[in-house]
C-alpha positions in Angstrom: 153.7 130.5 313.1 155.4 132.7 310.3 153.3 132.1 307.6 154.5 134.2 305.3 158.3 133.0 305.3 156.3 129.6 305.6 155.0 130.4 302.1 158.4 131.1 300.9 160.0 127.9 301.4 156.7 125.8 300.3 156.4 127.6 297.4 160.0 128.2 295.5 159.1 128.2 291.9 156.6 129.0 289.3 157.2 125.6 287.1 156.1 123.4 289.8 155.0 123.4 293.9 158.0 122.4 295.8 158.8 122.0 299.6 156.4 119.4 300.2 158.5 117.9 303.1 158.3 121.6 304.4 154.5 122.0 304.0 154.0 118.3 305.7 155.9 119.7 308.7 153.5 122.7 308.9 150.6 120.2 308.6 152.1 118.0 311.6 152.3 121.1 313.6 148.9 122.4 312.9 147.3 118.8 313.3 147.7 115.6 315.2 148.3 112.3 313.2 145.0 110.6 313.2 146.9 107.6 311.8 144.5 107.2 308.7 145.0 107.6 305.4 146.8 110.6 303.8 148.2 112.4 300.3 149.1 115.7 298.8 147.1 116.6 295.6 147.6 119.7 293.3 145.1 121.1 290.4 146.4 123.8 288.5 144.5 127.3 287.3 144.2 127.8 283.5 144.2 130.0 280.7 141.8 130.2 278.2 143.8 130.3 274.4 141.0 131.0 272.4 137.1 130.5 272.9 135.7 133.6 274.9 132.1 134.3 275.8 131.2 131.5 273.8 130.4 129.1 276.5 127.1 130.3 277.8 126.5 130.1 274.0 126.6 126.2 273.6 129.9 127.1 271.8 133.3 126.0 271.9 136.4 127.1 273.9 140.2 126.0 274.3 141.9 126.6 277.3 145.1 124.8 278.5 146.4 124.0 282.2 149.2 126.6 283.6 152.2 125.6 285.9 150.8 128.0 288.4 148.3 125.7 290.9 146.8 125.2 294.5 148.4 122.3 296.2 146.4 120.9 299.4 147.5 118.1 301.8 145.0 116.2 303.5 144.1 113.4 306.7 141.1 111.6 307.4 139.9 111.6 310.7 137.7 109.3 312.9 134.8 111.6 313.2 133.0 113.9 310.6 134.5 116.8 311.4 136.3 119.0 308.7 139.5 121.4 309.8 140.4 123.5 307.1 143.6 125.7 307.1 144.6 128.3 304.1 148.2 129.1 304.4 148.0 132.1 302.2 145.1 133.4 304.3 146.6 132.4 307.4 142.9 131.4 308.8 141.2 128.2 309.6 137.2 126.5 309.1 136.1 124.2 311.0 132.5 122.6 310.2 130.6 119.1 310.6 129.8 117.5 307.4 126.4 116.6 308.9 125.9 120.5 308.5 127.4 122.2 305.8 126.5 125.8 305.7 127.6 128.7 303.9 130.1 130.6 305.4 129.9 134.2 305.3 132.9 135.0 307.1 135.7 132.5 305.7 134.3 133.0 302.6 137.3 131.1 300.9 136.1 128.1 302.6 132.7 128.0 300.7 134.4 126.7 297.7 135.5 123.2 299.6 132.4 123.3 301.4 130.6 123.4 298.3 132.1 120.3 296.8 131.8 118.2 300.2 128.2 119.2 299.9 128.0 118.0 296.2 129.3 114.8 297.2 127.0 114.1 299.8 124.0 115.0 297.6 125.2 112.6 295.1 125.5 109.9 298.0 129.2 109.7 298.7 130.0 108.9 301.8 132.9 111.3 303.4 135.2 110.8 306.5 136.1 113.9 308.7 139.0 115.2 307.0 142.3 117.9 308.3 143.3 119.9 305.5 146.1 122.2 304.9 146.5 124.4 301.5 148.2 126.7 299.5 148.8 127.9 295.6 150.3 130.3 293.5 147.8 131.0 291.0 147.2 135.1 291.3 144.2 136.0 292.4 141.7 138.4 290.7 143.4 137.8 287.4 141.4 135.3 285.6 143.6 132.3 286.1 140.9 130.6 287.6 142.1 129.6 291.2 138.6 129.0 292.5 138.4 126.3 290.2 141.6 124.7 291.2 140.6 124.9 294.7 137.4 123.1 294.1 139.1 120.5 292.0 142.1 119.5 294.1 139.3 119.2 297.0 137.3 117.0 294.8 140.4 115.2 293.9 141.5 114.5 296.8 138.4 113.5 299.0 137.7 111.0 295.8 141.5 109.5 296.4 141.4 109.3 300.4 137.8 108.1 300.8 138.5 105.5 297.8 135.6 106.9 295.7 134.8 105.8 291.9 134.2 109.3 290.1 135.1 109.6 286.6 137.0 112.8 285.5 133.7 114.3 283.9 131.5 113.8 286.6 133.8 115.5 288.9 134.5 118.7 286.6 130.9 118.9 286.5 130.3 118.6 290.5 132.8 121.3 290.8 130.9 123.6 288.5 127.7 122.9 290.4 129.4 123.5 293.8 130.2 126.9 292.5 126.6 127.5 290.8 124.8 126.3 293.5 126.8 126.3 297.0 129.4 129.4 296.4 126.6 131.4 294.1 128.8 131.7 291.0 127.3 131.3 287.6 130.1 129.8 285.7 130.4 127.6 282.8 132.4 124.4 282.8 135.6 125.5 281.3 137.8 125.8 284.3 136.8 122.8 286.1 137.3 120.8 283.2 140.7 122.2 282.2 141.7 121.7 285.6 140.9 118.2 286.3 141.4 116.9 282.8 144.2 119.1 281.7 147.5 117.2 280.3 151.0 118.3 280.0 151.8 119.5 276.6 148.3 119.8 275.7 145.4 122.1 275.2 142.0 121.3 275.6 138.9 121.9 272.9 135.7 121.6 275.0 132.2 121.5 273.4 130.1 123.2 275.8 126.7 122.1 274.3 127.6 118.2 274.7 130.9 118.4 277.2 133.0 116.3 274.5 136.3 117.2 274.6 139.8 116.7 272.6 142.9 116.9 273.8 145.5 119.0 271.2 149.2 118.4 271.5 151.3 121.4 271.4 153.9 119.6 269.1 155.9 122.7 268.8 158.4 123.0 271.5 159.6 126.5 270.3 156.8 128.5 271.6 155.7 129.4 275.1 152.3 131.0 276.4 153.2 134.4 277.8 150.4 135.4 280.5 150.2 139.4 281.0 148.4 140.6 283.8 147.0 144.0 283.3 147.0 145.1 287.0 143.4 146.3 286.2 140.7 144.7 288.5 137.7 143.6 286.7 135.4 146.0 288.1 132.6 145.9 285.4 132.5 142.0 284.9 129.4 141.1 286.6 127.0 143.9 285.3 128.2 143.7 281.8 128.8 139.9 281.6 125.2 139.8 282.8 124.1 142.1 280.0 126.2 140.1 276.9 123.8 137.2 278.2 120.9 139.3 277.9 122.0 140.5 274.2 122.8 136.9 273.3 119.5 135.4 274.2 117.7 138.4 272.5 119.8 137.5 269.5 118.6 133.8 270.1 115.3 134.4 270.5 115.2 136.4 267.2 116.7 133.7 265.1 114.4 130.7 266.8 111.5 132.7 265.1 112.7 133.6 261.6 114.8 130.4 261.0 113.4 127.2 260.0 115.7 124.9 261.9 115.9 124.7 265.4 117.7 127.9 267.4 118.5 127.2 271.1 121.7 129.1 271.1 123.9 131.2 268.8 126.3 128.1 267.9 123.2 127.0 265.9 123.3 130.3 263.9 125.7 130.0 260.7 127.5 133.4 259.7 125.7 133.4 256.4 122.6 133.6 258.8 123.4 136.4 260.7 124.4 138.2 257.4 120.9 137.8 256.1 117.9 138.0 258.5 120.6 138.9 261.0 120.9 142.4 259.4 117.3 143.2 261.1 118.7 142.9 264.7 119.4 145.7 266.6 122.9 146.9 265.6 124.8 146.4 269.5 123.0 142.7 269.7 123.8 142.2 266.0 127.5 142.9 267.3 127.3 140.7 270.0 126.0 137.5 267.9 128.9 138.6 265.3 131.1 138.3 268.1 129.7 134.7 269.1 129.4 133.2 265.9 133.0 134.4 264.2 134.4 133.2 267.6 133.0 129.7 267.6 134.4 129.3 264.0 138.1 130.8 265.1 138.1 128.1 267.7 137.6 125.3 265.0 140.0 126.4 263.0 142.5 127.0 265.7 142.3 123.3 266.8 142.9 122.2 263.1 145.8 124.5 263.2 147.4 122.7 266.1 146.6 119.8 264.7 148.7 120.6 261.8 151.6 122.3 263.7 150.6 125.6 262.4 151.1 128.1 265.1 151.3 130.8 262.7 147.4 130.6 261.9 147.1 129.8 265.6 148.7 133.2 266.5 146.6 135.4 263.8 143.3 133.6 265.0 144.2 134.8 268.6 144.9 138.2 267.4 141.4 138.5 265.4 139.9 137.2 268.4 141.2 140.5 270.6 139.8 142.5 268.0 136.4 140.7 267.9 136.3 141.2 271.7 137.4 144.3 271.2 135.1 145.8 268.8 132.0 143.7 268.6 131.7 142.4 272.2 133.1 145.6 274.1 134.6 143.4 276.7 138.1 145.1 276.3 139.4 148.1 278.0 142.5 150.5 277.3 145.1 148.5 279.3 144.3 145.1 277.7 144.2 146.8 274.6 147.7 148.6 275.0 149.1 145.1 276.1 148.1 143.2 273.2 149.5 146.0 270.6 152.6 146.3 272.6 153.0 142.1 272.3 152.2 142.5 268.9 155.0 144.8 268.2 157.7 142.8 269.7 159.8 139.8 267.8 158.6 136.3 268.1 155.1 137.0 268.8 152.6 134.9 266.7 149.4 136.1 268.2 148.0 138.0 271.2 144.6 138.6 272.9 142.6 139.5 276.1 141.9 136.1 278.0 138.7 135.9 280.4 135.8 138.0 280.6 137.4 141.2 279.9 137.8 144.7 281.3 140.8 143.5 283.3 142.6 140.8 284.3 145.3 139.5 281.3 146.1 138.9 278.2 147.6 135.7 276.6 150.7 135.7 273.7 152.1 132.9 271.6 156.2 133.9 272.0 158.7 132.4 270.4 161.3 130.6 273.6 164.1 133.0 272.1 162.1 135.9 272.7 160.6 135.3 275.7 163.1 137.3 278.2 163.1 140.1 275.4 159.5 140.3 275.7 159.0 140.7 279.2 161.8 143.5 279.6 160.4 145.4 276.8 156.5 144.8 277.7 157.4 145.7 281.3 159.1 148.7 280.3 156.6 150.2 277.8 153.4 149.4 279.9 154.7 151.0 282.9 155.6 153.7 280.9 152.2 154.6 279.6 150.2 153.3 282.2 151.9 153.9 285.7 151.3 150.0 286.2 154.1 147.1 286.0 152.6 143.8 284.6 152.8 140.8 286.2 154.2 138.6 283.1 153.4 134.4 283.9 155.5 132.2 281.2 154.1 128.7 281.1 153.4 125.8 278.7 150.9 123.3 279.2 150.7 121.7 282.0 149.2 118.5 283.6 145.5 118.6 285.0 144.8 117.2 289.2 146.7 114.6 290.3 148.4 113.3 293.5 152.0 114.5 294.4 154.5 111.7 295.6 157.2 112.7 297.8 
């Protein structure tokens, strides 16, 4: 099979996944028709507009689904065998639902295995299945290709097996699959937005209660531009763990000194930080200041969206980057340069790093009439400064997980 050619046929654009008929042809060549129920499903990646490193502090985040996604075709089998073919890797993984183990060779398959394992632990009966999937979410860029793969798997299994699983329950199940099976201690944001995203809306999530609110982007004159710095996030694991420890140190400090209950930095006000918090070690104080002010920025940004005030929203994005750079110290020179270059362009309301930091992407709010000039200028200037040609993606808030009909 000429896989690379087939990928180009199957995915012809960034706005949606085309070539579904061609993908079904590949599926039919790969798998024998079982005669059982089948379907095609998709789940998007995401970009976080504002609210960074607040999720593990019981705070607020505001992601949106992007128009890059995972597309999955599946057909039930008579037995309990699972056959999964990744079109992008040109690799296959075969296992039994009766014995789902972690696969150290085909590690990509563990995202699907984990979801199936969690379904069965929750007493949902699954039939065997043949699966083919592909995607156009850039990997290792902080746009959550792994969460999209988990969510599209969960959505497809529920639909084909006639399981009644609520959207929030499904997102939590996918998070648990990544935490417990894959072994990555992620928060809930990525799975939530991939499952619950709506076209034309951002999603504000309360990471303590799992309550959420869809916030319409009512101004169609603006686009979200995602710029990949081309820098792999090499320090992110060790530094991420260090930031969590520093936040926990701040929580322990305030829990001993404040009269009310403190279980996370979400419970500490800016006034309390500026008062008793001044006795924190300097680094811990800075970490706490980012989290506390970032939560406030998310809530203010939500109010701005409701009032169609994108000027304020953009300003908050830029303030978020400054806080991530100076207080949380998770930026890098390339991300700072991308933000600086972005803010110099016409029609840009705000720009910030998005994701854990130390590389990955920035996100900017850009007027639709300035998009092409933004892309050209940013690409040229960033290349000149770094020797790296950035990949730039244009998106509006996209739809969450869904079935795709031909």
